[in-house]
Residue, then its C-alpha position, 0 to 999 in steps of 0.5 A: x236321157x235318163x228320167x231318174x233323180x239322183x238322191x244321196x243314196x242312189x237313183x229314184x224314179x218319180x211317178x206322176x199322175x194328173x187329174x185335170x179339171x176342165x170347165x165345159x164351155x156351155x151357157x148353163x150349168x150341168x144340171x140347171x139352167x143357171x148362167x156360167x159367165x165368169x166375173x158375175x156378182x157373187x151369188x147372182x147365177x144360182x138356181x134352186x138346184x144349185x142352192x140344194x133346196x129340198x125337192x129340187x131335181x137335176x136335169x142333164x144339160x145335153x150340151x155338156x154331154x156333147x162337149x164331153x164326147x167331143x173331148x173324148x174323141x179329141x183325146x183318142x179315147x173310147x166313148x161309152x154309150x152307157x154311163x151313170x151319174x153317182x153321188x159322191x158324199x162329202x161336206x164342204x161349206x160351199x157344197x149346198x147339197x152335201x154331195x157332188x154329182x159325179x161319175x165313178x165306175x161308169x164314166x162317159x169316156x174311157x181310156x185314151x192317149x195323148x202324145x206330147x213333145x219334149x224339149x229334146x225333140x223326143x215325144x212320149x205317149x201319156x195314157x188317159x184313164x178316163x174322162x167323166x162329168x161332174x158338177x163343181x162346188x161353190x167357193x169359200x172366201x176367207x179374206x173378206x171378214x176377220x171372223x166369217x167365211x163368205x160363200x159364193x155359189x156362182x160356180x156351184x153346179x158348173x159342168x166340169x170334165x175331170x180327165x184322169x191320166x194314167x201314172x205315166x209321167x216321169x218328170x215335171x217337164x212331161x207333166x207340163x207338156x201334157x197339160x199344155x197338150x190337154x189345153x190345146x186339144x180342148x181349145x181346138x175343140x172349143x170344149x174348154x177355154x183353158x184359162x187357168x187364171x180364171x179357174x176354168x182349168x186346174x189340176x190335182x197332181x199325184x206324185x210318188x217316188x220309187x227305186x227304179x223297177x220297184x213297186x209304186x210308192x205312197x203318193x201325195x196329192x196336191x190339190x187345185x194347182x192352177x198354172x202349169x208353172x206351179x204344177x212343175x214347181x209343186x212336182x219338183x218340190x214334192x219330189x225332193x221332199x219325199x226323197x229326203x224323208x225316204x233316205x232318212x229312213x222315214x215313210x210317206x203319208x198318203x195325204x192331200x197337200x196344198x201348193x203355196x205359190x209364194x214359197x214354192x212349197x207344199x203343205x199338208x191339207x188332210x189325210x187322203x180319202x179313198x173311194x169308199x170314204x165318199x160312199x159313192x152310189x148312183x144318183x137316184x134322181x138321174x137315169x143312166x145316160x145312154x146315147x146312140x152310135x149315130x150321136x157319137x158319129x155326128x160329133x165325130x164328123x164335126x171335129x176340127x183338124x187337131x194339133x197332131x194332124x195339123x202338125x203332120x200336115x205342116x210337115x208333109x205339105x208345107x215342108x216345115x220342121x218338126x220343131x216349127x210345126x209343133x210351135x205353130x200348132x201349139x195353140x189354135x189361135x197361133x195356128x189360125x194366125x200363121x195360116x192367114x199369113x202363110x196364104x200366098x207367101x213363102x211358108x217358111x219365111x212366114x213361120x220364121x217371122x211368127x215364131x221369131x220377131x212377132x212372138x218376141x214383141x208379144x212377149x215384151x208386151x206380155x200379150x196373147x196373140x188374140x190381143x195383139x196390136x198387130x193383125x195377121x194382115x198387117x204382118x203379112x203386108x210387112x213380109x210383102x215389103x221384104x219380098x218385093x225388096x221395098x225394105x230389108x229384113x233388118x229394117x223390117x224388124x225395126x218397122x215391126x217394133x213401131x207397128x207394135x207401138x203405134x198400130x200403123x201399117x208397115x207401108x205407112x211407117x216406111x213411107x213416113x220414115x223414108x225407109x225404102x231400100x236403095x236398089x238403085x245400082x248406080x247409087x250403091x256403086x258410087x258408095x262402093x267406089x268411095x269405100x274401096x278407094x279409101x281402103x286399099x289395104x282391105x282390098x289387098x287382103x280380099x284379093x290375096x285370098x281373105x274372102x271373108x273380109x267382104x263382110x266388112x265391106x258390106x257393113x261399110x256400105x250399109x252404114x253409108x246408106x243407113x241400112x237401106x242398101x239392098x244387101x244382095x245387090x251390095x254383095x254382087x256389086x262388091x264382088x265385081x268391084x273387088x276382082x283383081 
């Protein structure tokens, strides 16, 4: 499948790189003991270090270092036992120190690779250039007063991992798949919660276009995009904008742009700075960060089973298809939910129910799996009622809907509404005899070789029994009765 975009003057190739900013799960900030809880009252989680008061010295948070190493291992990346913190100098009203403590030439994590699954069933490897630790800035609020800007420093100093990809992506779909995979890995590892709506994960998106095989074009960077859907919209808009400019004989400015979610467009923010504009230099208050191979090995030994390994296990040991396995491992909570249901049951039936009816009901309520009104135990019990022929699969779908509405257990709903499947061969046979007697023309059709008409008979029996008849039993009894 070609990844080229057709313009008025021929094909173009889109080149995309992402800088994902992931907030480290830690109870305190990167260089201070201030809390990091989301939603706290403005400026209630600010230490003297975060406020940039003179004479305050940063102290590294060991937990944040461990989380960065865990993340690097999860990204199949090189861990650097020696790294350096630098000062990145620029002015923001919500950056009290006048600089950001970050890493530049010597980051904590080096090159890695992430494999992503695409909609057409193919996979692609996306290179990771680096992962470095840095402190977040505060937040400027421009909509609280007609002439003033409010500043909230609660985020100032919060530990971030900046994960910089190589320019390996060639479409909005690939970029979306990459961010989903990064988020899934970090959630499996417990290093970032990935809640983009709360700002704990966001991305800067670098987009350029070129003729196939040509040198890289001039890129534009779209800052702080906070949803996968918006990342993809921004890439598609920016691709079209740049191609239109180039095809009209213009040139692309290297600049930083903002994405407007209301209009789905990007607009200029400022001309793009280069590294030298930030006047990087090693932070004089922080020694180089050094740790042993034993430190890394201890963390490596504590890693959970990650999405790629879990997917392969589902395929090898459970016999699931690549597609089903990919869906079920896409989020840690989904995999955990599935495994609880699959334990001691038919693994493929469990997979079908989780991906199918269960996900459909969740989607209808716009809920996450962690907020589901139906637990794994309850869904498993519903599947058991199908397995032991208490109810049919069709009735089970209706029961699940009621479970989502009421929170009741499946058995209680089946009992209360009298939904138990009829497996009494005598009762089913009586209905079959009545239907056959009333439809001699249909019987003749079946007996003349039109075997597919048995579906019509099954439908009549199910209708007569209000869907409660055991479908397998209905099929067998009908074939016996319809024999010439």
